[in-house]
N, C-alpha and C positions, 0 to 999 in steps of 0.2 A: 137699575140704579145707574145714575149718571156719573157720580164722582168716585174716584179711587178710594178715598177715605171710607166712604160708606161700604163699598164692595169689600175692602179689607176687613172692617169690623164685623161684617156679616158673613165672612168666610170662616166656617168653623167645622170641627169634627162633628159627624152625625151624633145626635144625642143618644145616650144609652137609655135603658128602661127606667132609670132613675129620674129622667127629665131635667137634668142639670142645665142651668143657664150659662155658666162659665165652663169652658172645656176642662174635663178631668185629666189627671195625670195617668199615663199608662207606663208605670214603672215595672216593666217586664222585659226579660231578655228574649223570650220566645213566645210564639202564639200556637194555639192548639187547633186541630182539625177534627171534624166529626167523622170523617171516613177517609180511606186511603186514596181514592180517586181525586178528591179535592186537594189533598196534600201533593199528589203527583203533579196536578195541573199548576199549582203554585210554584213548585220547583222548576217546572218547564216554562215558566214565564207566560203561561196561558191565562193567568188571572192576575189581579192586583192584590191578592190576599197577602197579608203580612205573614212573614215566616220567622224572622229573627231581627232584633232591633239593630244589628249591624247593617242590615239591608234597608229596612224601613220600619217606621213606627208612627202611630196616629198623631202624636204630638209633633214629631218631626215633619210629617206631611202637612200639617196645618201651618206650621211656620213657613215651609216652602211655598205653599199655595198663597199665603198672604203676601210674602215678599215678591212673588211673581206678579201679583196684582199691581204692586207699586212700580216695579221695574218694567212692566208691559212685556214680560217674558213668556215664551211658550212653555218653558219647563225650568226646573231647578233642582239642585242637590245641595244639602247642607252638610257641614263638616264640623269637626271638633274645635277648629280655630280658623282664623283668616289665612294663616300660612298654609294650612292643609288644603284649603280651597285653591289657593294660588298654585301650590305644587301639583295638586290633582289635575288642574286645568292644563298644566304643562305636560305632565307625564302621560295623560290619557290621549293626548292629541299630537304629540311629537314623538318621533322615532329617531333612531341612529341615522345621522347624515342630514337631518333637518336643521334649519337655521331659525333662530328666534331673534327678531329685531325689537329692541326695547328702548323706551325713553330712558335717558341716563339718570334722571332724578326720580328715584324710586325708594321705597322703604328698604332699610338696611338688610333685613332678613331676606327680602326678595332678591336683592343684589347678590347675597351669598348663595342662594339657590341657583341663580342664573350663572354666576361666574365660577362657582366651586363644584356644584353637583351635576348640572346638566352636561358639562364636558365629560364627566365620568361615564355617562351613558352614550357618548359619541355624538352629542348634540352641539351645534355651534351657536354662537350668539354674537351680537354686536350692538352698540349703543348709538343713539342719536340724541343730540341736544334737545332739551325740552323747548328751546326757542327755535328749533329747526324750521325751515320753510318747507312748503310742499315739494319743491324740487329736491331739497336735501333728503327728505323722507323717501322719495321715490328713488333717488340715486342709491340709497342705502339698501334697498331690497335686492336680494341675491336670487339666482335661479332656484335655490333650495329653501328660500324663506317660506315658512309654513304659518307663522303667527307673528303679529305685532302686539306688543304689550305696552300699556301705558297707565299712568295715574294722572288724574286731573280733577281738582288741583293736586299738585305733588306734595309729598311729605319729605321734609318739613317746609320747603321753600315757597309753597303756594303758587307755583307757576301753573298757568292755565293753558292747556293744549286744545287746539281746534279739533274736536273729535270728528265732526262731520267732514272736515278736510282730509284727515287721515283715513277715515272710513272709505272715502271715495278712492283713495290710492290703494287701500287693501282690496277693495272689490275689483278694481281694474286688474290686479295681479293675482286674484283668487287666493287671498291670504286671510286667515282668521284674525279679526280684531278683538282683543281681549282687554277690557278696561276695568281698572280698580276704581270703584265708585265710593270708596270708604269715606273720604273727606266730605264730598258733596251730599251723600245719601240720596236715595231715590226721591226725597222731597225736594232737593236742590237741583237735580238733573237726572234725566233718564237716557243713558248712553245708547240703549237699543233704539230709541227714537231717532238718534243721531247717526245710526248705521252700525253700531257695534254688534258683533255676533255673540259675545259673552260679556258678562259683568261679574266681577268678584267683589266680595265684601269681607271685612273683618267685622262681624256682628258684635264683637266684644266692645266696639267703640260706640258710636252714636245710636246704633240700633238698640243695644241693651240700655245704654244711657245712664246707668247708675253704678258702673264699675263692679258688677256682681258676677257675671259668668263669661266664659269664653264661647265663641262660636264663629263659624264661617259659612259662606254661601257662594255658589256659582250658579248663575242663571243665564238663559239664552235660548238659542235654537234647540229644538227637541232632539235632533239627531246628534248634536254635539254633547248635550247633557247626558244622553244615553251612554255615550262612550265614557264620560267622566263617572257616571253612576257605576258602570261595570268595573272600572279601575278601583274606585273607592270601596265598593262592595267587597272586593277581594283583598284589598290592602288594609282596610279597617279604620280610616280616620273618621269614624261615625260620630255624629252629634248625639249627646245623651238626651233621652226623653225629658229629663228635668230641665236641662238648659234650653231645649227647644220650647218647652212650655213657658219658661220665663221670657224668652226672646219673642215668642208669639204675642204674649200679653204686652210686651214693650212696644211692639209695632203699633198697637192701638193708640198710643200717645206720641208717636214719633213726629207727626206733623205739628202738633201744638208745641212740642218741645223745641223742634228745629226753628219754628217761628221766633221763639223767645231767644234761643242761642244766637241766631243770625242777627236779630234786631240789636241785641246787646253788643255783639261783636263789631258790627258796623259802627255803632255809636262810639265804642271805646277806641276803635281804630281812628276815627275822625278826630277824637279829642287828644290822641297821642301824637298826631302829625304836628310837626314843628316844635316838639319838645326839645329843649337845648341839649339834653343828654342822649338823644336818639338821632342816628344818621338817616334812617328811613323807616317807614311803617309799610307793611305789605298786607293787603286784604283784597280779594278779588273785586269787590264792588266799590273800592276807592278809585276815584278818577286817576290817581297817580300810579295805579298798578299798571305794569308794562303791557299786560294782556287784558286790560279792562274791557275793551270792545268785544273780545271773544267771550269773556265772562258774562256780560249782560246779554249776549246773543244766545248762549247755550245753558245758562244757569238761571234758576228762578230766584235764588238768593245766594249770598256769598259764603254761607256756611258758618261754623262756629269757631274757626281757628284764626287767630291774628298773630302775625310775626312782626318783630321789629329788631333793628340792629343797634346795639348800644355802642356809643363812643367809648373806647377803652379796651375793646376786644375781649379776649378770653378771660382775663382777670375781672373785668367789669361784669361779665356774664355770671361768674361765680358769686361775686359780691351781691349782685341783684337777687339771686336765688336765696342767699343767706338772709337777706333783709325782709323778705316777704313774711307777712304775719298770718294771712288768711289762705292764700292760694297754696295748694298742695304741690309737693315735689314727688312725683311718682311716674312710673313708666306706663302711662296710659293716656288716653284722651277721650273726649266724648262723654264726660261724666256730668252729673248734676253739679258737682263741685269743680270749681275752676282749678286748672292745673298749669303750672309753668315748667318749662324745660329749657335746657341750654345744650343743644345738640353737639356743639363742638367739643364739649368736655364730657359728654355722656354717650348718647346713642351712636354718634359718628366719630368718637374720639380715635378709633383705630384707623380711620382713613388718613391719608397724607393731606397736608394743607392744600396741595394742588387738586386732589380728588374732591375735597370738600368745596373748594371754590367752584369746581366744574358743575356742581349741583346746587349752587347758590347757598351753601352753608358757610357763612362768614364767621370769624372768631367771636363776634359779639351778638350773634343771632339768638333771639329769644322766641320761643313758641308758646303762645298762650291758648289753651283750650278754654273757651269762655263757657262757664257753667250757668246754672240757674239761680245763683244768688242775685241779689239786687245789683243792677248795673253799676250804680254809684259806689257800692262797697267794693266791687271788683276793681273798678278804676282807681279808687282811693288807695287800695293796697298796692297796686302797680306804681302809682305816683309817689307814695311814701318810700317805696323801695328804690325808686329812681333818685329821689331827692335826699336820701339819708346821708 
């Protein structure tokens, strides 16, 4: 098969004696062995036999294998949430005295893990601006830097980082490059093809696509994934078989969903530009985006998130949310249903004004996760909330 979509759909658990066409659920905590030697070999890692669903499970493995097809990864491991994937990728590969270099524009919980918890284990960190040049990234690398971590596009400011450029610097200094690909999805970009060693996902978002279950994943080089597997196998952030089954089925429609999300998002962004109550609109495939050239170079589409800044700041943001009639106000994104959020008064309210400005979160910034409703209905709800 030539195309990833075909490979993905035809990557399945081996059929049971029942001959089912759709993969069954394996809701079991443990797996049985016919005799002692087979069990011994499994525990000695001499076979790939399932032992316990904290370690592995057929539904989980199918989800891993399918996601690896899309991300062009050698191997992968899935977890209970996106944050457990991020944390596992840090803790398995960093040790006391190591330094993590990160883009400053990252998800709030990731920032908390880096700034609050890594130092408790003797790990150091520093941040580089999402707009940093190659020289600035290289200057920030220290003798003990072990990993570079970044998001692209960033959450929520939609800044686009040049993954290939940063990868070249990481390779020059023998540093692991770890990329959060949640916003773009493997349909929009494949960081491993751009030189990344690891890719992490919150599968809760676009991969699930319907706001149903939590899940996370980390994919990449086999030797790195093995270390992450050993850490997570012992510490327990395992993905449930049921959630894995749901997410695996979701991957079958990810491409067609992202085509619709991205097409609608670009159209809505274009139609909002120049609105008298908006200072700016931000979307990677808009020509006005500061990193538009990087976006079209490394992304296949612009994704399903649109941001814009309201004139009137914090209060204008609150009023806009209150006037929406169709869009949901909820702590999620990547759903079939469109979602609006105001980061300055919610997810990033605990940051100082200076900290928010440093990561492009202005007082009036609105983030729209464009769903699968008709594009005209999404746009009309935004427009009526702007014009009320």
